[in-house]
N, C-alpha and C positions, 0 to 999 in steps of 0.2 A: 157274179163277175162275168163280164162279156169277153171271153177269150178270143173270139174271132175279131172283135174290134181291136184288141191289142195286137193280134197278128197282122192285121191290115195296117195298123199304125206303125209297127216295126218295119214292114216292107216299105211303106211310104217314107219314113224317117231315114232309113238307110239309103234309099235312092236319092232323096233330097240332099242329104249330107254329102254323098258322093258327087253329085252334080255341082253343089256350091263349092266344095273343096277343089274340084277340078277347075272350075271357073277361076278361083283365086290363084291356083298354081299357074295357070296359063296367063292370066291377066298380069300377075306380078312379073312373070318372065317377059311379057311384052313391055312392061314398064322398065325393067332392067335393060332390055335391048334398046329401047328408045333413049335411055340415059347414056348408054355406051356409044350409040351412034352420034349423039350430039356432043361427045367429048366430056360427059359428066359435068356439064355446066349447072349452075344453081337452078333448082326446080325442074331439071330435065327429068321426064318420066313421072312427074307429080300428077299430071292430069290422068294418065293411064292408071296410076296407082289408086287415086281417089275414085275413078270411074269403076274400077274392078271391085273395090271395097263396097261402094254404094250398091253396085249391081248384086253382089252376093248377099248383102243385108236385106235388100228388097226382094230378092228371089226366094229366099228360104221360106218366109211365111206363105208366099204364093204357091210354092211347090207343095208345102204341107197341106194347104187347103185343097188344091187341085187333086193331089194324090188321094186324099181321103174321100173327096167327092167322087172321083173315078171308081173308088172301091165301094161306093154306095153308102157311105156313112155321112150323117148330118150331125149338127151340133158340135162343131170342131173349134169353137171360139177359144177355148182354153189352150188347146194344142197350138193353134196358130199364133195367138198372142204371146204366150209364155215361151213357146219354142222359138219364135222369132227374136224375142228379147234375149233369151239365153244364147242364141246363135251370135248375136251382136257381141255379147260378152266373151264367149269362147273364142270366136274368130278374131275379135279385137285383141284379146290377150295373146293369141298365138300368131299375130301378124309377123313378128320377127322370125318365127320358126318357118313360116310358109314362104316368106320373102327372101329366100336364098336359093341358089341353084340346087335343085333336087330336094328342096325342103318340103315338109308336110307338118300338119298339126300333130301334136303328141297323141299316140294311140289311146292312152288312158282318158284324155280329154274327149276324144271322139266317142269312145265307148260310153263314157258317162253321159254325154249328150244324147246318144241313141237310147240308152236305158231310161233317162229322164223323160224324153219325148214319147217313148213307147208307153211308159206309165201314164203320161198325160193323155195319150190317145184313147185310153179307156174312160176318160171323164166325159160324160155326156150331160151337159146342163139341161137339155130338153127332156131328158128321161126322168120322170118322177118315181121315187121309190116308195 
C-alpha cells in the first residue's frame, strides 16, 4: 500500500473540497443578492446560480488533478474521473442545503466524499503489481 500517495490525496481532496464549497457558498449568495436586487422577478439570479454550479463542477476535477500533480503523483485518472462525478452528485444533492443564508453541505456528506476520494487517490493504474 502506498501510504504517502493516500496522504497526498487526502491533502489534495480536502483543499479542493474546501475551495469548491467556498465557491458555491459565495456564488449562491451572489445569486440571492442579484435576485433580491431585481425584486425577485422570475429567473432573477438564475444565471449566477447556474454559473456557480457549473464552475464548481468543472473546478473539482481540475483541482484534484493539479493538486496531485503538484504533489508529484501521476496516474490520477481514477481519482479525477470518479471524484469529479461523485462531486457532481454530492453537491447537486446538497444544493438546497448550500443555497440558503449561512448554509453548507452536510458534514457527513463532505466527510464521506473526502474519505472516498482519499481511497481513490491510492489507485494508480500506471503501476503494475
